[in-house]
C-alpha positions as CSV (number, residue, x, y, z in Angstrom):
1,M,-22.9,40.8,13.6
2,R,-19.2,40.3,12.5
3,F,-18.5,38.8,15.9
4,L,-21.3,36.2,15.4
5,V,-19.9,35.2,11.9
6,V,-16.4,34.9,13.4
7,F,-17.7,32.9,16.4
8,V,-19.7,30.5,14.2
9,S,-16.7,30.0,11.9
10,L,-14.4,29.2,14.8
11,I,-16.9,26.7,16.2
12,T,-17.2,25.1,12.7
13,V,-13.4,24.7,12.4
14,A,-13.1,23.5,16.0
15,T,-15.7,20.7,15.4
16,A,-14.4,19.7,12.0
17,L,-13.1,16.2,11.8
18,N,-9.7,15.6,10.2
19,C,-8.6,12.3,8.8
20,Y,-5.8,11.0,6.6
21,I,-7.2,10.8,3.1
22,C,-5.2,8.9,0.5
23,N,-4.9,5.7,-1.5
24,S,-1.6,3.9,-1.9
25,L,-2.4,2.8,-5.4
26,N,-2.0,6.3,-6.7
27,Q,-0.2,7.9,-3.7
28,P,2.6,5.6,-2.6
29,D,3.4,7.7,0.4
30,C,0.0,6.7,1.8
31,T,1.6,3.6,3.1
32,T,4.2,5.1,5.5
33,N,4.4,8.8,5.0
34,F,0.7,9.5,5.3
35,Q,0.9,12.5,7.7
36,Q,1.0,14.8,4.6
37,F,-2.5,13.7,3.7
38,N,-4.2,15.2,6.8
39,R,-7.4,16.8,5.5
40,V,-10.7,18.1,6.9
41,C,-13.4,15.6,6.1
42,P,-16.1,17.2,3.9
43,V,-19.8,17.0,4.5
44,K,-21.2,14.7,1.7
45,S,-24.4,13.8,0.1
46,F,-25.0,10.3,-1.1
47,S,-27.8,7.6,-1.3
48,G,-30.5,10.3,-1.3
49,L,-29.1,11.8,1.9
50,K,-27.9,15.4,2.0
51,A,-25.3,17.0,4.3
52,V,-24.0,13.8,5.9
53,K,-21.3,14.6,8.4
54,P,-18.4,12.3,8.9
55,V,-18.6,10.0,12.0
56,G,-14.9,8.9,12.0
57,C,-11.8,7.9,10.1
58,R,-11.2,4.6,8.4
59,V,-8.1,2.7,7.1
60,T,-8.6,-0.3,4.9
61,R,-5.9,-2.8,3.8
62,Q,-7.1,-4.5,0.7
63,Y,-5.5,-7.7,-0.7
64,V,-6.3,-8.5,-4.3
65,N,-4.4,-11.6,-5.4
66,E,-0.8,-10.7,-4.8
67,E,-1.3,-6.9,-4.6
68,T,-1.8,-5.0,-1.3
69,S,-3.2,-1.4,-1.1
70,I,-4.1,0.9,1.8
71,V,-6.9,3.4,1.6
72,R,-7.3,6.0,4.3
73,E,-10.6,8.0,4.3
74,C,-13.3,9.7,6.2
75,A,-16.1,7.4,7.4
76,Y,-19.7,8.5,7.1
77,T,-21.4,5.4,8.4
78,G,-20.4,2.6,10.8
79,E,-18.9,2.4,14.2
80,N,-15.5,2.0,15.8
81,V,-14.0,-1.3,14.9
82,E,-10.5,-2.7,15.1
83,K,-9.1,-5.0,12.3
84,K,-12.4,-6.3,11.0
85,S,-12.1,-8.4,8.0
86,N,-14.4,-9.2,5.1
87,K,-13.9,-11.1,2.0
88,G,-15.0,-9.9,-1.4
89,S,-15.0,-11.7,-4.7
90,L,-12.5,-14.4,-5.5
91,G,-9.0,-13.3,-4.5
92,V,-10.1,-10.1,-2.7
93,S,-10.1,-9.6,1.0
94,R,-10.1,-6.5,3.3
95,V,-9.1,-5.7,6.8
96,Y,-10.3,-2.3,8.1
97,S,-10.4,-0.3,11.2
98,Q,-12.6,2.7,12.0
99,C,-12.3,5.2,14.8
100,S,-14.0,8.4,15.8
101,E,-11.0,10.6,17.0
102,P,-9.4,13.1,14.6
103,V,-6.6,11.6,12.4
104,C,-6.9,8.2,14.0
105,N,-6.6,6.3,10.8
106,S,-2.9,5.8,10.9
107,T,-0.9,2.6,11.2
108,N,0.5,3.0,14.6
109,S,3.2,0.5,13.8
110,S,4.2,-1.7,11.0
111,F,3.6,-4.7,13.3
112,H,-0.2,-4.2,13.0
113,F,0.1,-4.2,9.2
114,F,2.3,-7.2,9.2
115,T,0.0,-9.1,11.6
116,A,-3.0,-8.3,9.4
117,A,-1.1,-9.5,6.3
118,V,-0.1,-12.7,8.0
119,L,-3.6,-13.4,9.2
120,V,-5.1,-12.8,5.7
121,A,-2.4,-15.0,4.2
122,L,-3.2,-17.8,6.6
123,Y,-6.9,-17.5,6.0
124,K,-6.3,-17.8,2.3
125,L,-4.0,-20.7,2.7
126,F,-6.5,-22.7,4.8
127,S,-9.8,-21.6,3.3
């Protein structure tokens, strides 16, 4: 019986999804030193659903007027996307990416962040 409990525990740990989980507004290291925020994604309950497992990791760059923030989190819905943008209320826009591999919500280079920021700035300028 102990063997079964240990075996099931090992399988659960092996199949757990890790993502970087942080918000640069209250954790400034989330922007560049995010490796310290590597966490196991919890199973959550929301919108009347119970025990929803994470499907991936997400990183969102949010631009509110002149302020930029980065949110790294576990994703519970959606699919893999790269630099998808959406516009919120006046002065708010977001660029996000979602992936299904463990700890894949990093910024692989500052070039990607810079490119996204330039694209959003150009969009705001010409919209």
